[in-house]
C-alpha positions in Angstrom: 50.2 22.6 23.3 47.2 23.4 21.1 46.2 26.8 19.8 42.5 26.6 19.2 40.7 28.8 16.6 37.5 30.5 17.6 34.6 28.3 16.7 31.5 30.5 17.2 32.1 34.2 16.2 29.6 36.5 17.7 28.7 40.0 16.5 27.7 42.6 19.1 28.3 46.3 19.8 31.4 45.8 21.9 33.2 43.0 20.2 33.0 41.7 16.6 33.9 38.1 17.6 35.4 37.6 14.2 38.4 35.3 13.7 41.7 37.2 13.5 45.4 36.5 13.0 46.9 39.3 15.1 46.6 39.8 18.8 43.3 41.5 19.4 41.7 40.3 22.6 43.4 39.8 26.0 41.5 38.9 29.1 43.3 40.1 32.3 41.2 38.1 34.8 40.2 34.5 34.5 40.0 32.3 37.5 41.2 28.7 37.7 40.2 26.9 40.9 40.7 23.5 42.4 37.5 21.5 42.8 38.4 20.8 46.4 41.5 21.5 48.5 42.5 17.9 48.5 43.4 18.3 44.8 46.6 20.1 46.0 47.8 17.2 48.2 49.9 15.5 45.4 51.7 18.8 44.8 52.7 19.3 48.5 55.9 18.0 50.1 55.4 15.1 52.6 55.5 17.3 55.7 52.9 19.8 54.5 50.8 17.0 52.8 50.5 15.3 56.2 49.7 18.6 57.9 47.0 19.4 55.3 45.6 15.9 55.7 45.4 16.0 59.4 44.5 19.6 60.0 43.0 20.8 56.7 44.0 23.8 54.6 42.7 26.3 57.3 42.1 29.3 55.1 40.1 31.8 57.1 37.0 33.2 55.6 35.1 36.5 56.1 31.6 35.1 55.8 30.5 37.9 53.5 30.2 36.1 50.2 26.6 34.8 50.0 25.4 34.9 46.4 22.7 32.4 45.6 23.3 30.0 42.8 20.4 31.3 40.8 22.0 34.8 40.7 24.8 33.6 38.4 24.9 34.6 34.8 23.7 31.5 32.8 23.0 33.0 29.3 26.4 31.8 27.9 27.6 29.3 30.6 25.5 26.9 32.5 27.1 27.2 35.9 29.0 30.1 37.4 30.1 29.8 41.0 27.6 26.9 41.3 28.0 23.1 41.3 27.3 21.5 37.9 25.6 18.2 37.2 28.9 16.3 37.7 29.6 18.0 41.0 32.5 20.1 39.8 32.5 23.9 39.6 32.9 25.7 36.3 36.3 27.2 36.9 38.0 23.8 37.8 38.7 22.5 34.3 40.6 23.9 31.3 38.0 22.3 29.0 35.2 24.5 30.3 37.3 27.6 29.9 38.1 26.6 26.4 34.5 25.8 25.4 32.7 28.5 27.3 35.1 31.4 26.9 38.2 31.0 24.9 36.7 29.6 21.7 33.4 31.3 22.1 34.9 34.8 22.0 38.1 34.1 20.0 40.2 35.1 23.0 43.9 35.4 22.2 45.4 35.5 25.7 44.1 35.2 29.2 45.8 35.7 32.5 45.0 33.0 35.0 44.6 34.8 38.3 43.7 31.9 40.5 41.4 32.2 43.6 42.1 29.0 45.5 45.1 30.3 47.5 44.3 34.1 48.1 44.0 33.2 51.8 47.6 32.2 52.0 48.7 35.7 52.8 46.8 35.8 56.0 47.7 32.4 57.4 49.8 32.6 60.6 52.3 29.9 59.4 54.4 31.4 56.6 56.0 28.1 55.6 52.7 26.3 55.2 51.3 29.3 53.3 54.3 29.2 50.9 53.9 25.5 50.4 50.3 25.8 49.4 51.1 28.6 46.9 53.9 26.5 45.4 51.5 23.5 45.1 48.8 25.6 43.5 51.3 27.0 41.0 52.5 23.5 40.1 48.9 22.3 39.8 48.2 25.3 37.5 51.1 24.5 35.2 50.3 20.8 34.9 46.5 21.1 34.6 46.2 24.4 32.6 49.3 25.9 31.1 50.4 22.7 29.4 47.1 22.5 27.5 46.9 25.7 25.7 49.4 28.4 24.7 46.7 31.1 25.0 47.1 30.8 28.8 49.3 33.1 30.9 49.8 32.6 34.6 49.8 34.9 37.7 51.9 33.2 40.4 50.3 32.5 43.7 52.5 33.9 46.5 52.1 34.6 50.2 53.3 37.9 51.4 53.6 36.7 55.0 57.3 36.1 54.5 58.8 38.2 51.6 61.9 35.9 51.4 59.7 32.9 50.7 57.7 34.9 48.1 60.9 35.9 46.4 62.0 32.3 46.3 58.8 31.3 44.5 59.3 34.1 42.0 62.9 33.0 41.4 61.7 29.4 40.9 59.0 30.1 38.3 59.5 33.7 37.2 61.8 32.8 34.3 59.0 30.8 32.7 57.8 32.9 29.8 54.2 31.8 30.5 54.4 33.4 33.9 53.5 37.1 33.6 52.4 38.3 37.0 52.0 37.5 40.7 48.5 37.7 42.2 47.7 39.2 45.7 44.4 39.8 47.5 43.1 43.2 48.5 42.8 42.0 52.1 46.1 42.0 53.9 47.9 43.3 57.0 49.4 46.4 55.4 48.9 48.3 52.1 51.2 47.1 49.4 53.5 50.1 49.2 54.9 49.4 52.6 58.6 48.7 52.6 58.0 45.3 54.2 57.0 44.1 50.7 59.8 45.8 48.7 61.9 42.6 48.2 58.9 41.1 46.4 58.6 44.1 44.1 62.3 44.0 43.4 62.0 40.4 42.3 58.9 41.2 40.2 60.6 44.1 38.4 63.7 41.9 37.8 61.6 39.2 36.2 59.2 41.5 34.4 56.2 40.4 36.4 53.1 42.5 36.9 51.8 42.8 40.5 48.1 41.8 40.3 45.7 42.8 43.1 42.3 41.2 43.3 39.5 41.2 45.9 39.9 38.6 48.6 40.6 38.1 52.3 39.3 41.5 53.4 37.9 41.0 56.9 39.3 37.5 57.3 42.1 36.1 59.4 44.9 38.6 60.0 43.6 41.0 57.3 42.1 44.4 58.2 38.4 45.2 58.0 36.7 45.6 54.6 36.1 49.3 55.1 37.9 52.2 56.7 35.2 52.4 59.4 35.0 48.8 60.4 33.1 45.6 59.6 29.9 45.9 57.6 26.9 43.6 57.8 26.2 42.5 54.2 28.1 41.2 51.2 26.9 44.1 49.0 28.6 46.5 51.5 31.9 44.7 51.0 31.5 45.0 47.2 30.9 48.7 47.5 34.0 49.0 49.7 36.3 47.5 47.0 37.2 51.0 45.5 38.4 51.9 49.0 40.7 49.0 49.0 42.0 49.7 45.5 42.6 53.3 46.4 44.5 52.5 49.5 46.9 50.2 47.7 47.4 52.5 44.8 48.1 55.5 47.0 50.5 53.4 49.1 52.5 52.4 46.0 52.8 56.0 45.0 53.3 57.7 48.4 55.9 55.1 49.5 57.9 55.8 46.4 57.7 52.3 45.0 57.7 53.4 41.4 60.7 55.6 41.9 62.6 52.7 43.5 61.4 50.2 40.9 60.7 52.2 37.8 59.9 49.1 35.7 57.2 47.8 38.0 53.6 47.6 36.8 50.4 47.0 38.9 47.1 45.6 37.8 44.0 46.1 40.0 41.2 43.8 39.0 37.5 43.7 40.0 37.3 46.9 42.0 35.4 49.0 39.3 36.9 52.0 37.6 35.7 55.5 38.7 37.7 55.5 41.9 40.8 56.0 39.7 39.5 59.4 38.5 38.9 60.8 42.0 42.2 59.4 43.2 44.3 61.1 40.5 42.5 64.4 40.9 42.5 64.4 44.7 46.0 63.1 45.3 47.5 65.6 42.8 45.9 68.4 44.7 46.9 67.2 48.1 50.4 66.4 47.0 51.1 69.9 45.9 50.5 71.0 49.5 52.0 68.0 51.3 54.9 67.0 49.1 57.5 67.9 51.7 56.4 64.8 53.6 57.2 62.5 50.7 60.1 64.1 48.9 60.8 60.9 47.0 57.6 61.4 45.1 59.0 63.6 42.3 56.1 63.8 39.9 52.4 64.3 40.1 50.7 61.2 41.6 48.5 61.0 38.5 51.6 60.6 36.3 52.8 57.6 38.4 49.3 56.2 38.1 49.0 56.6 34.4 52.5 55.1 33.9 52.4 52.2 36.3 48.8 51.2 37.3 46.2 49.5 35.2 42.6 48.9 36.1 40.4 45.9 35.1 37.0 46.5 33.4 35.0 44.1 35.5 32.6 45.0 37.0 32.2 47.7 34.4 30.3 50.7 35.8 27.0 51.5 34.1 26.3 55.3 34.2 22.9 56.7 33.4 23.7 57.4 29.8 26.5 56.9 27.2 27.7 60.4 27.5 28.5 59.9 31.2 30.2 56.6 30.3 32.5 58.2 27.8 33.2 61.1 30.1 34.4 58.6 32.7 36.6 56.8 30.2 38.1 60.1 29.2 38.7 61.3 32.8 40.4 58.1 33.8 42.6 58.1 30.6 41.2 54.7 29.6 43.4 54.7 26.5 46.3 54.2 29.0 44.8 52.7 32.2 41.9 50.4 31.3 42.2 46.7 30.4 39.5 44.2 29.6 38.9 41.7 32.4 36.1 39.1 32.3 36.3 37.6 35.8 35.2 34.3 34.3 33.6 32.2 35.7 32.3 34.2 38.6 28.6 34.8 38.9 28.8 38.4 37.6 31.4 37.9 34.9 31.6 40.2 31.8 31.8 39.0 28.2 33.7 41.2 25.6 30.6 41.7 23.4 27.9 43.2 25.7 29.9 44.9 28.5 30.9 48.0 26.5 29.0 50.2 24.1 30.7 50.5 20.7 34.0 52.3 21.3 36.0 54.3 18.8 38.3 52.0 17.0 41.5 53.2 18.6 40.1 53.2 22.1 38.6 49.7 21.5 42.0 48.4 20.5 43.7 50.0 23.5 41.3 48.6 26.0 40.8 45.1 24.5 44.4 44.5 23.5 47.2 47.1 23.4 47.2 48.1 27.1 47.5 44.5 28.1 50.1 43.8 25.4 52.3 46.5 26.9 51.5 45.5 30.5 52.6 41.9 30.0 55.2 42.5 27.3 53.4 40.4 24.7 
């Protein structure tokens, strides 16, 4: 496996881009996707390969994603979420990730968070869903992990059947390149529910982070994207992502997951950041009055959040002025809770140079490296 050295250092307020020898830049959200579902067929067993060939993959969609190709960021990469000249999409080959992100920014480590199988958790057939996740994981190992030791992997699992999810964690969890599992925000129940606890036990035992990323909301067996029903437009579902993040975070805390599995860590990507401030303040206040209903919650909810939950930086909020921005970072305890996530190669992805204003040196290192180093045990 090759370890590439950054080829084009870039200097900008948020990130120096200079070559370095120590771990300095960790990206917690990079998407690898298959060019077409048929790419997974060689990795499926005969029964499921035949089923996929005859009936298709059958992932349900919500119909909300409707970004035009010309809305994508193209200043540093030619095609984001848009077909390129050779008919492939940007996130489908390791070589594009290497050339347009890893080498460009001197990225030390990235977490491959997938995208192609988020819909597995809302498929009615749990066996077929688990087979698709297994195939996508094997495809990722062969087509991505084997090519560069800067790559870490979040396992694709389906939550429809916890036993099957645990089996996949047992199969690949011991691989040191596997650092997380990745789940969609849209599902049938919030993730603190005891139905999922066997999965969290396996994650804690193998030292795997539980990653949560937008996907599936309003599709298939998943609930609606908002707490009041189904919106009309894609921008409405984007604005609802903090609701989804809060629901899962509160569920983990209120259901006592972090008391039951004290080593478990959760990463919530692509849901913005400011919701974390309101959640910690509000839940602390309510818990003081309602704590008799959840006696297993033994500490302030904000303490569980700061110890166990990390929030990705993409999409980074843009307050009216820098003072508000730094107030937000202080209020969310960014030195503990915030990690850099690019969301490459999606249309609104963030680079490490222009996303942030210049941060104090200690805070910069915490956000761009140390929080992720601790999260993934690097």
